[in-house]
Structures are given as C-alpha cells and as structure tokens.
C-alpha positions in Angstrom: 110.9 75.9 71.1 113.5 75.4 73.9 112.1 74.9 77.4 114.2 74.9 80.6 113.2 75.0 84.2 114.8 77.7 86.2 114.6 78.7 89.9 112.9 81.8 91.0 111.7 83.4 94.3 108.0 84.5 94.1 107.1 87.4 96.5 103.6 88.6 97.4 103.2 92.1 98.7 100.3 94.1 100.2 99.8 97.8 100.2 100.1 99.2 103.8 97.4 102.0 103.3 99.9 104.8 104.0 98.1 107.2 101.7 98.9 108.4 98.2 102.6 108.5 97.3 104.3 111.8 96.6 104.6 112.0 92.9 107.5 114.2 91.9 107.3 113.6 88.1 105.9 116.7 86.4 105.4 115.7 82.8 102.4 117.3 81.0 102.9 114.8 78.1 101.9 111.8 80.2 98.4 110.3 80.1 97.1 107.2 81.7 94.2 105.9 79.6 91.8 103.1 80.3 91.5 100.7 77.3 88.1 99.1 77.4 88.0 95.9 75.3 91.6 96.4 74.2 92.3 94.5 71.0 94.2 91.3 71.7 97.1 92.2 69.4 97.5 95.6 71.1 97.5 93.9 74.5 100.1 91.3 73.4 102.3 94.0 71.9 102.6 96.1 75.1 102.7 93.0 77.3 105.8 91.7 75.3 107.4 95.2 75.0 107.3 95.6 78.8 107.8 92.1 80.1 109.3 89.7 77.6 112.8 90.3 78.9 111.6 89.3 82.4 110.0 86.1 81.3 106.4 87.5 81.1 105.1 84.8 78.9 102.0 83.4 80.7 99.6 85.6 78.7 101.3 84.6 75.4 100.8 80.9 76.1 97.1 80.8 76.7 94.5 80.7 74.0 93.1 83.9 72.6 89.7 83.0 73.9 91.0 82.6 77.5 93.0 85.8 77.2 90.0 87.8 76.0 87.9 86.3 78.8 90.4 87.8 81.2 91.2 91.1 79.7 87.7 92.0 78.6 86.1 91.0 82.0 84.3 94.0 83.6 86.4 93.5 86.8 89.7 93.6 85.0 91.0 97.0 83.9 93.8 97.7 81.5 95.5 101.1 81.4 98.1 102.4 79.0 100.6 105.0 79.9 101.2 107.3 77.0 103.9 109.9 76.4 103.1 112.2 73.5 100.6 109.6 72.2 103.3 106.8 72.3 102.5 103.9 74.7 105.4 103.5 77.2 103.9 101.2 79.8 100.8 99.6 81.1 98.9 98.6 84.2 96.4 95.7 84.6 94.3 95.4 87.8 91.9 92.6 88.6 89.2 92.6 91.2 87.1 89.6 90.0 87.3 88.0 93.5 86.0 91.2 95.3 88.1 90.0 98.3 91.2 91.8 97.1 92.4 93.9 94.2 95.5 92.7 92.4 98.0 94.6 90.4 98.5 91.8 87.9 100.9 93.7 85.6 102.6 97.0 86.0 105.5 97.9 83.8 107.3 100.2 81.4 109.2 99.9 78.2 112.8 99.7 79.3 114.1 103.1 78.3 111.5 104.7 80.6 112.4 102.8 83.7 114.1 104.8 86.5 112.6 108.2 85.4 109.6 108.4 87.8 107.0 106.9 85.4 106.7 103.7 87.3 105.9 105.6 90.5 103.3 107.6 88.6 101.7 104.4 87.3 101.8 102.8 90.8 100.3 105.8 92.4 97.5 105.7 89.8 96.8 102.0 90.7 96.7 102.9 94.4 94.2 105.7 93.7 92.1 103.4 91.6 92.0 100.8 94.3 90.9 103.4 96.8 88.1 104.5 94.5 86.9 101.0 94.0 87.1 100.5 97.8 88.4 97.0 97.6 91.1 95.9 100.1 93.7 94.7 100.3 95.7 95.9 97.2 98.2 93.1 96.4 100.8 92.3 93.8 103.3 89.6 93.1 106.8 89.9 91.7 109.6 87.4 91.3 113.4 87.3 91.0 113.1 87.2 87.2 111.5 90.7 87.2 113.5 93.9 86.9 116.3 93.8 89.5 114.8 96.8 91.3 111.1 95.7 91.2 110.9 94.3 94.7 112.8 97.3 96.2 110.6 99.7 94.2 107.4 98.2 95.6 108.7 98.1 99.2 109.9 101.8 99.0 106.4 102.7 97.8 104.3 101.3 100.6 104.1 97.6 99.9 105.0 95.0 102.5 106.0 91.4 101.9 103.5 88.9 103.3 104.5 85.7 101.6 107.5 84.3 99.7 108.3 80.9 98.2 110.8 79.3 95.9 109.4 78.0 92.5 110.6 76.6 89.2 109.2 78.2 86.1 109.6 77.4 82.5 112.0 79.8 80.7 111.2 79.5 77.0 110.7 81.3 73.8 107.3 81.7 72.4 106.2 82.8 68.9 106.9 86.5 68.6 103.7 87.1 66.6 
C-alpha cells in the first residue's frame, strides 16, 4: 500500500431553501429506491464505483462493524438510483444529530455524469430533507471530487458557509 499526503480544499455548503429544483430529466426508466439494511458488499461496490476515482476511501478503511453501525442506523438512509434495474448512482443522507441533515454521499457512475441524473438525485435529497423537516440540509465536497461538483451544488441552491485547506491520505486500498 502506498500512502501519500496531498493537499485539498474542503468546502461545506448549506441549502438555501429556495424550493424544489426544476428537474428537466424525463426518463421513465429511472427509479430511486431506498435500501434498508443494504448488504455491506453491495454498499462497498456502489461506493467504489462512484467515488474511488475521487479518493472516496474513508468507508473502505473502517471496520465492517463500524460501517454497518453507520449504514444500518435508522437515521441514515441509503438510496440507489437505478436505470433499467442497473444501479447507476447512490445517495446517503444522515440525520443522526437531529440538528442538521447531511448529504454524506451523492454520486453517479462516471458515464452517467452530466446527463441530468445528478440533479434528479439531488432534488430527491432536498425533497426527502423537507419531508423529514430537519434543517439545515448540508453537504461537503473537496477539490479531489469531480471538477464540477462544487459548481453543481452552487447552481442548485447550495451556498458555501465554510472552507479550509486540508491534507488527506491518497492511497490504494484492497479492491475486494
């Protein structure tokens, strides 16, 4: 395993409560399905498929017990975006604190980026937060994420409220 520290800028954003976004994607083959008690291998597979390129490794480095305690918590919801029954993305929201609702992960498999699916998934997250009636809705991104991630969130109603420089470990973890 090769570890190296790299610089990143971490940005926290908060939804401005401007109402539901206009969703222009008309695709009858898209479903967003909640996965209660998602099997850990299924979770890791979509997590890696969506985020490994962007150094999403945190959930791969913790113990399976710790990961299950997070993703099977009643105040953490996992949703899979499916197109013709194939998983193309996922959303993870966390409201364990009850003081805020966090979009912990939101992402698509690369070939589906830029086609309107991300906006549909983000809009779903906003609607879910409104239904839960927990405010504020927050998320975090960093400069290692997709180059358009920060711009995407800002164009879709999120406002930067904090930013800091950080060093993170860039490494390779076991692909299993």
